[in-house]
TILOLO-754862 format. One record per atom (N, C-alpha, C, O): residue in three letters; atom name; x, z, y. Coordinates in pm, whole numbers. Each point is the difference from the previous one (the first is absolute). Layout:
% residues N
 res atom     xx     zz     yy
 ALA   CA      X      Z      Y
...
//
This chain:
% residues 152
 res atom     xx     zz     yy
 MET    N  -5051    118 -11111
 MET   CA   -164    -49     24
 MET    C    -16    -45   -131
 MET    O     85    -52    -71
 LYS    N   -220     81     39
 LYS   CA    -62     -7   -130
 LYS    C    -21   -187    -11
 LYS    O     38    -73    -91
 GLU    N   -108     37    217
 GLU   CA     -3   -134      7
 GLU    C     91   -101     51
 GLU    O     76     23     94
 SER    N    -82   -118   -145
 SER   CA    134    -86     68
 SER    C    -29    -87    135
 SER    O    -92    -74     33
 VAL    N    215    119     29
 VAL   CA    -42   -112    130
 VAL    C    101   -122      6
 VAL    O    118     25    -27
 ASN    N   -147   -136     56
 ASN   CA     64   -102     -4
 ASN    C     37    -26    148
 ASN    O    -87     29     83
 LEU    N    199    -77    -41
 LEU   CA     87     -6    134
 LEU    C     31   -114      3
 LEU    O     52    -44   -102
 PHE    N    -72    -47    219
 PHE   CA     37   -139     -7
 PHE    C    -18    -53    145
 PHE    O    -90     33     78
 ILE    N    179   -110    -59
 ILE   CA     -6    -64    159
 ILE    C    -93   -135     -6
 ILE    O    -13    -84    -89
 THR    N    -46     95    218
 THR   CA   -101   -127     10
 THR    C      6    -59    128
 THR    O     68     48     90
 ASP    N   -141   -160    -78
 ASP   CA      5    -58    127
 ASP    C   -148     -7     54
 ASP    O    -29    -58    105
 SER    N    -62    121   -186
 SER   CA   -128      4     49
 SER    C    -94    131    -80
 SER    O     32     31   -115
 TRP    N   -113     19    164
 TRP   CA    -59     96    -52
 TRP    C   -145     46     62
 TRP    O    -18    -17    120
 ASP    N    -84     73   -199
 ASP   CA   -118     18     56
 ASP    C     15     89    122
 ASP    O     65    105     -1
 THR    N   -125   -152    104
 THR   CA      0     87    120
 THR    C    -82    136      3
 THR    O     32    106     54
 ASP    N   -126   -134   -114
 ASP   CA    -99    169     -6
 ASP    C    103     93    -69
 ASP    O      2    115     44
 SER    N     69   -139   -127
 SER   CA     95     93    -78
 SER    C     86     56     60
 SER    O     32    119     -3
 ILE    N     27   -242     84
 ILE   CA    106     74     83
 ILE    C    -45     83    111
 ILE    O     73     93     34
 VAL    N   -197   -115     33
 VAL   CA    -44     47     99
 VAL    C    -39    160    -63
 VAL    O     22    104     62
 THR    N    -74   -110   -175
 THR   CA    -47    129    -65
 THR    C    111     95    -32
 THR    O    -34    117    -23
 LEU    N    157   -145     17
 LEU   CA    121     65    -32
 LEU    C     71     27    144
 LEU    O     97     76      5
 TYR    N   -139   -129     93
 TYR   CA     52     13    129
 TYR    C    -73    117     71
 TYR    O     50     83     77
 ARG    N   -190    -93   -124
 ARG   CA   -114     93     74
 ARG    C     40    140   -110
 ARG    O     -4    116     41
 ASP    N     36   -144   -157
 ASP   CA     21    140    -42
 ASP    C    127     63     43
 ASP    O     12    122     16
 ALA    N     71   -196      0
 ALA   CA    137     45     78
 ALA    C    -26     73    141
 ALA    O     83     75     51
 GLY    N   -207   -105      5
 GLY   CA    -29     53    151
 GLY    C     78   -113     69
 GLY    O     32     30    115
 TRP    N      4   -142   -151
 TRP   CA     58    -98     87
 TRP    C   -114    -80     75
 TRP    O     10    -10    122
 TRP    N   -103    -40   -179
 TRP   CA    -87   -100     31
 TRP    C   -105     45    129
 TRP    O    -85     86    -21
 ARG    N     97   -146    140
 ARG   CA    -75     25     98
 ARG    C   -129   -145     33
 ARG    O     12   -122    -11
 ASP    N   -119    205     52
 ASP   CA   -120   -101     35
 ASP    C     68   -108     67
 ASP    O     -6   -103    -67
 GLU    N     71     91    178
 GLU   CA     35   -129     74
 GLU    C    101    -92    -50
 GLU    O     49    -90     68
 TYR    N    -14    119   -218
 TYR   CA     91    -79    -69
 TYR    C    -98    -79    -78
 TYR    O   -107     32    -52
 ASN    N    188   -172     58
 ASN   CA   -102   -115    -92
 ASN    C     43    -46   -134
 ASN    O    111    -49    -22
 PRO    N   -206     68    -67
 PRO   CA     66    -32   -139
 PRO    C     43   -138    -12
 PRO    O     85    -27    -86
 ASP    N   -133    -66    163
 ASP   CA     56   -118     -6
 ASP    C    162    -31     17
 ASP    O     54   -102    -42
 ASP    N      5    200    103
 ASP   CA    135     18     12
 ASP    C     64     27   -129
 ASP    O    113    -46    -15
 ILE    N   -166    112    -83
 ILE   CA     84     59   -120
 ILE    C     47   -168    -84
 ILE    O    108      5    -60
 PRO    N   -159    -97     57
 PRO   CA     50    -94    -91
 PRO    C    140    -48     86
 PRO    O    100    -35    -63
 ARG    N   -101     36    188
 ARG   CA    130    -28     90
 ARG    C    100     94    -30
 ARG    O    113    -42    -25
 ILE    N   -140    181     24
 ILE   CA     84     79    -10
 ILE    C     76      2   -144
 ILE    O    118     32    -14
 ILE    N   -204    -70    -90
 ILE   CA     60    -32   -134
 ILE    C     83   -108     -2
 ILE    O    113     12    -47
 ARG    N   -148   -112     89
 ARG   CA     89   -128      5
 ARG    C    124     28    103
 ARG    O    108    -51    -29
 SER    N   -115    116    127
 SER   CA    105      2     93
 SER    C    102    120    -75
 SER    O    113     16     48
 SER    N   -146     50   -142
 SER   CA     98    110    -35
 SER    C     90    -77   -101
 SER    O    -44    -95    -65
 SER    N    187    144     55
 SER   CA     90    -59    -74
 SER    C    -32     -7   -141
 SER    O     14   -100    -71
 ARG    N    -70    241     28
 ARG   CA    -75     42   -128
 ARG    C   -111     82     12
 ARG    O     12    111     53
 PHE    N   -134   -156   -101
 PHE   CA   -107     85      0
 PHE    C    -47     74   -145
 PHE    O    -47    -64    -94
 CYS    N     65    186     94
 CYS   CA    -28     29   -137
 CYS    C   -148     84    -26
 CYS    O    -41     89     75
 VAL    N    -10   -124   -164
 VAL   CA   -108     84    -55
 VAL    C     -3     56   -121
 VAL    O     69    -51    -88
 GLY    N   -155    174     57
 GLY   CA     32     63   -109
 GLY    C   -149     12    -53
 GLY    O    -80     74     59
 VAL    N     42   -152   -176
 VAL   CA   -113    -12    -61
 VAL    C    -10     94   -128
 VAL    O     87    -10    -87
 LEU    N   -198    108     72
 LEU   CA    -39     54   -138
 LEU    C    -31   -111    -77
 LEU    O    -69    -96     34
 ASN    N    137    119   -166
 ASN   CA    -26    -94    -94
 ASN    C   -145      1    -64
 ASN    O    -67    -96    -36
 THR    N     39    226     30
 THR   CA   -121     -5    -88
 THR    C   -137    -44     89
 THR    O    -97    -45    -61
 THR    N     95     59    190
 THR   CA   -116      1    107
 THR    C     30   -118     70
 THR    O    -96    -56     53
 CYS    N    201      7    -42
 CYS   CA     68   -110    116
 CYS    C    -17     45    130
 CYS    O    -12    -86     87
 GLU    N      8    226    -50
 GLU   CA    -27     58     98
 GLU    C    140    -17    105
 GLU    O    103     30    -59
 THR    N    -84    -72    202
 THR   CA     96      6     55
 THR    C     25    152     46
 THR    O    -85     44     77
 ILE    N    194     44   -115
 ILE   CA      6    125     25
 ILE    C    122     27    102
 ILE    O      3    106     64
 ALA    N    107   -214    -48
 ALA   CA    129     21     76
 ALA    C     17   -147     58
 ALA    O    -43   -102    -54
 THR    N    113    108    171
 THR   CA     55   -120     66
 THR    C    130     61     70
 THR    O     -5    121     21
 GLY    N    125   -188     20
 GLY   CA     73     -2     75
 GLY    C     84   -130     29
 GLY    O    -16    -98    -73
 ARG    N    113     92    188
 ARG   CA     18   -133     50
 ARG    C    141      3     42
 ARG    O     38     91     75
 LEU    N     56   -196   -123
 LEU   CA    109      3     76
 LEU    C     16   -122    113
 LEU    O    -38   -112    -35
 ILE    N     82    126    144
 ILE   CA     10   -100    117
 ILE    C    155     10      9
 ILE    O     61    105    -18
 SER    N     -7   -217     47
 SER   CA    143    -38     -7
 SER    C     32    -94     93
 SER    O    -85    -77     45
 ASP    N    211     73     -8
 ASP   CA     86    -87     68
 ASP    C     51   -127   -106
 ASP    O     47    -97     59
 GLN    N    -51     90   -184
 GLN   CA     21    -72    -85
 GLN    C    134      4    -12
 GLN    O     46    -71    -90
 VAL    N     42    143    164
 VAL   CA    134      7    -16
 VAL    C     55    131    -50
 VAL    O     50      1   -113
 SER    N    -54    107    183
 SER   CA     36    110    -56
 SER    C    -69    155    -19
 SER    O     30     99    -67
 THR    N   -138   -132    165
 THR   CA    -67    141     26
 THR    C   -166    -22    -16
 THR    O    -63    -86     62
 GLY    N     18    160   -136
 GLY   CA   -144      8    -36
 GLY    C    -57    152     38
 GLY    O     60    107     -7
 TYR    N   -194   -134     49
 TYR   CA    -79    128     59
 TYR    C    -98     24   -129
 TYR    O    -58    -97    -49
 ILE    N     45    201      7
 ILE   CA   -112     31   -106
 ILE    C   -124     69     88
 ILE    O     26     88     81
 GLN    N   -132   -123    -96
 GLN   CA    -94     53    104
 GLN    C   -151    -38    -61
 GLN    O    -22   -103    -65
 ASP    N    -68    194     95
 ASP   CA   -143     -5    -30
 ASP    C     -7     41   -186
 ASP    O    -74    -52    -83
 MET    N    138    120     70
 MET   CA     -3     43   -148
 MET    C   -110     90     10
 MET    O    -22     59    106
 CYS    N    -61    -39   -221
 CYS   CA    -94     67      1
 CYS    C    -79     14   -162
 CYS    O    -20   -104    -63
 VAL    N    -10    204     19
 VAL   CA    -71     15   -127
 VAL    C   -114     82     52
 VAL    O      7     85     88
 LEU    N   -126   -129   -163
 LEU   CA   -160     49      7
 LEU    C     48    164    -25
 LEU    O     80     34    -87
 LYS    N   -137     44    170
 LYS   CA     20    148    -20
 LYS    C    -34     57   -141
 LYS    O     45    108    -37
 LYS    N   -123   -183    -37
 LYS   CA    -54     61    -88
 LYS    C    100    -37   -142
 LYS    O    -13     43   -115
 TYR    N    118   -144    174
 TYR   CA    102    -20   -124
 TYR    C    138     49     58
 TYR    O    102    -27    -63
 ARG    N    -96     83    157
 ARG   CA    140     76     38
 ARG    C     35    107    -69
 ARG    O    -93     59    -56
 GLY    N    216     -9     41
 GLY   CA     63     93    -85
 GLY    C     17    -45   -125
 GLY    O     61     80    -70
 LEU    N    -93   -183     15
 LEU   CA     21    -53   -128
 LEU    C    105   -104    -37
 LEU    O      6    -57   -109
 GLY    N     78     37    212
 GLY   CA    105    -84      3
 GLY    C     11   -156     42
 GLY    O     99    -72     -9
 VAL    N   -221     40     55
 VAL   CA    -36   -149     33
 VAL    C     88    -16    120
 VAL    O     69   -102     -1
 GLY    N    -58    191    113
 GLY   CA     66    -28    120
 GLY    C    119    -19    -44
 GLY    O     58    -99     44
 ARG    N      6    179   -135
 ARG   CA    159     39    -22
 ARG    C     21   -166    -64
 ARG    O     91    -66     51
 ARG    N   -168      9   -150
 ARG   CA     37   -112    -55
 ARG    C    -40   -136    111
 ARG    O     55   -110    -10
 LEU    N   -145    138    100
 LEU   CA    -18    -95    102
 LEU    C    143    -35     96
 LEU    O     47   -109     33
 LEU    N      2    254     -2
 LEU   CA    113    -12     92
 LEU    C    103    -54    -78
 LEU    O     67    -81     65
 GLN    N    -21    100   -206
 GLN   CA     93    -30    -81
 GLN    C    -23   -182      7
 GLN    O     84    -82     37
 PHE    N   -200     58    -78
 PHE   CA    -38   -160     -8
 PHE    C     35    -72    128
 PHE    O     60   -108      1
 LEU    N   -111    189    134
 LEU   CA     47    -79    139
 LEU    C    162     14     -5
 LEU    O     66   -104     -4
 THR    N    -11    210      3
 THR   CA    156     16     10
 THR    C     71   -132    -95
 THR    O     86    -78     41
 HIS    N   -149     77   -178
 HIS   CA     77    -91    -73
 HIS    C    -35   -147     74
 HIS    O    100    -68     23
 ALA    N   -189     27      5
 ALA   CA    -50   -122     57
 ALA    C     99    -26    131
 ALA    O     60   -106     17
 ALA    N    -54    207     62
 ALA   CA     83    -18     94
 ALA    C    165    -36    -27
 ALA    O     71    -72     69
 ALA    N    -37    144   -188
 ALA   CA    126    -34    -50
 ALA    C     17   -129    -73
 ALA    O    103    -66    -13
 ASP    N   -223     40    -34
 ASP   CA      6   -146    -82
 ASP    C     -4   -115    130
 ASP    O     53   -110    -11
 ALA    N   -112    148    117
 ALA   CA     -2   -102    114
 ALA    C    158      7     66
 ALA    O     28    -77     92
 GLY    N     62    162   -139
 GLY   CA    126      4     62
 GLY    C     18     96    114
 GLY    O    109      5     57
 LEU    N   -214     73    -20
 LEU   CA     31     80    127
 LEU    C     55    128    -43
 LEU    O    -28     55   -107
 VAL    N    115     -6    204
 VAL   CA    101     99    -25
 VAL    C    -62    145     83
 VAL    O     47    109    -30
 ASN    N   -125   -118    107
 ASN   CA    -49     83     97
 ASN    C   -145     14    -30
 ASN    O    -57   -108    -17
 ILE    N    -25    228      5
 ILE   CA   -120      4      0
 ILE    C    -24    140    105
 ILE    O     65    104      9
 ILE    N   -171   -147     54
 ILE   CA    -39     86     86
 ILE    C   -161     70    -54
 ILE    O    -69    -79    -64
 LEU    N     26    179     79
 LEU   CA   -128      7    -35
 LEU    C    -56     66    116
 LEU    O     68     63     80
 VAL    N   -222    -83    -70
 VAL   CA    -80     37    112
 VAL    C    -86     92    -97
 VAL    O    -68    -47    -90
 ALA    N     78    194    119
 ALA   CA    -81    110    -60
 ALA    C    -94     63     74
 ALA    O     18     -3    122
 GLU    N   -125     66   -169
 GLU   CA   -115     93     82
 GLU    C     85    144     -7
 GLU    O     80     36    -86
 PRO    N   -124     33    207
 PRO   CA     86    116      0
 PRO    C    -62    115   -131
 PRO    O   -111      1    -55
 GLY    N    218     82     37
 GLY   CA     -6     63   -148
 GLY    C     15    -54   -125
 GLY    O    -15     60   -107
 THR    N     52   -200    125
 THR   CA     30    -50   -124
 THR    C    148    -22    -38
 THR    O     33    -59   -102
 CYS    N     46    106    182
 CYS   CA    166    -40    -34
 CYS    C     33     69   -144
 CYS    O     69    -59    -83
 PRO    N   -129    201     57
 PRO   CA     68     31   -108
 PRO    C     -9   -103   -135
 PRO    O     86    -22    -86
 PHE    N   -215    -29    101
 PHE   CA    -29   -116   -106
 PHE    C    106   -108    -12
 PHE    O     55    -23   -108
 TYR    N    -25    -46    227
 TYR   CA    100    -99     13
 TYR    C    122     46    -36
 TYR    O     68    -72    -73
 GLU    N    -17    202    119
 GLU   CA    128     52    -21
 GLU    C     42    -13   -154
 GLU    O    100    -59    -43
 ARG    N   -206    134    -39
 ARG   CA     -9      2   -108
 ARG    C     34   -148    -60
 ARG    O     40     -2   -117
 SER    N    -51   -109    180
 SER   CA     36   -146    -45
 SER    C    147    -20     51
 SER    O     51    -99    -53
 ASP    N     27    162    137
 ASP   CA    113    -31     58
 ASP    C    -15    -62    104
 ASP    O     79    -92     21
 PHE    N   -168    115     61
 PHE   CA    -24    -39    148
 PHE    C     61    134     83
 PHE    O      1    115    -44
 ILE    N     33   -144    135
 ILE   CA     84    121     80
 ILE    C    -92     -6    136
 ILE    O    -57   -106     25
 THR    N     44    207     55
 THR   CA    -76      9    125
 THR    C    130     11     88
 THR    O     71    100    -12
 ASN    N    -36   -207    108
 ASN   CA    102    -11     64
 ASN    C      3     48    129
 ASN    O    -53    -69     87
 LYS    N    106    181    -56
 LYS   CA      0     77    127
 LYS    C     45    -63     86
 LYS    O     -6     47    114
 ASN    N     59   -157   -132
 ASN   CA    105    -78    124
 ASN    C    -89   -134     66
 ASN    O     27    -62    103
 LYS    N   -150     39   -204
 LYS   CA    -45   -116     63
 LYS    C   -156     68     51
 LYS    O    -34    109    -45
 ILE    N    -33   -165    117
 ILE   CA   -137     19     52
 ILE    C    -95   -104    -27
 ILE    O     39   -109     41
 PHE    N   -141    108    -91
 PHE   CA   -106    -89    -23
 PHE    C    -95    -13    129
 PHE    O    -65    102     23
 LEU    N     49   -194     51
 LEU   CA    -71    -19    128
 LEU    C   -158    -76     -7
 LEU    O     12   -121    -19
 LEU    N   -110    153     27
 LEU   CA   -122    -74    -19
 LEU    C    -41    -34    161
 LEU    O     -9     96     76
 PHE    N    -16   -226    -27
 PHE   CA    -51    -18     98
 PHE    C   -149     38      9
 PHE    O    -88    -38    -77
 LYS    N     71    133    201
 LYS   CA   -131     84      6
 LYS    C   -115    -54      0
 LYS    O    -99     61    -40
 GLU    N     93   -203     91
 GLU   CA   -123    -81    -36
 GLU    C    -11   -117    -89
 GLU    O     98    -68    -32
 ARG    N   -225     45    -10
 ARG   CA     -5   -131    -90
 ARG    C     -1    -95    110
 ARG    O    -64     -1    105
 LEU    N    173   -101   -169
 LEU   CA     -7   -125     97
 LEU    C   -123    -75     -3
 LEU    O    -76     -6    -96
 THR    N     60    -53    214
 THR   CA   -123    -98      7
 THR    C     63   -107     81
 THR    O    114     23     41
 ASN    N   -163   -123    -14
 ASN   CA     29   -116    102
 ASN    C     13     57    150
 ASN    O     85    -29     84
 GLU    N   -174    102    -76
 GLU   CA     -5     76    156
 GLU    C    104     85     26
 GLU    O     44      7    115
 ASN    N     18     81   -232
 ASN   CA    100     94     36
 ASN    C    124    -42    -36
 ASN    O    101     59     40
 SER    N    -95   -167   -120
 SER   CA    179    -30    -77
 SER    C     79    -51    117
 SER    O    119    -17    -27
 GLY    N   -149     -6    129
 GLY   CA     97    -49    102
 GLY    C     33   -118    -21
 GLY    O     98    -22     72
 ARG    N   -126    -72   -133
 ARG   CA     -8   -136    -36
 ARG    C    -61    -76     75
 ARG    O   -111     41     37
 ARG    N    150   -159      6
 ARG   CA    -82    -83     82
 ARG    C    -46   -111   -127
 ARG    O     78    -64    -70
 LEU    N   -210     64     65
 LEU   CA    -75    -86   -118
 LEU    C     24   -148     39
 LEU    O     33    -91    -77
 SER    N    -56     82    225
 SER   CA     -2   -154     34
 SER    C     75      8    122
 SER    O     34    108     48
 PRO    N     -7   -220      3
 PRO   CA     72    -30    151
 PRO    C   -120     28     89
 PRO    O   -120     -6    -26
 ASP    N    176     35    123
 ASP   CA    -87     57    150
 ASP    C    -17   -154     42
 ASP    O    -57    -30    104
//
């Protein structure tokens, strides 16, 4: 990539730039609340952003969620479409993998979009046919979580 991208860990970031990335990736839905973004960032073990040095545009993000002992999950990794194929995603993945190792984690699980396995496999991730990733079919709310919020 001709222009340099600075990758770093942060505990706060411009909400609009993160929403722009998530929207560009096709993840953002109208019912999502942008006010949740700061909490998502703070709650992540490591939240990484990639910033184009020439314009200070946020062009990439990814996060590591961890039990702080042995296992971390890399997820929400995305690069703006116009910067894909230029090595930014590979650098971001390496950055997050090193952040996990620096935190003492020995297992990394990665949540990926359909069709992206070859990209991750080139960075030594494997598709484990013996494991199945399950996603709860509904978005949890207080009404459908099955938890009692207050005593009867």
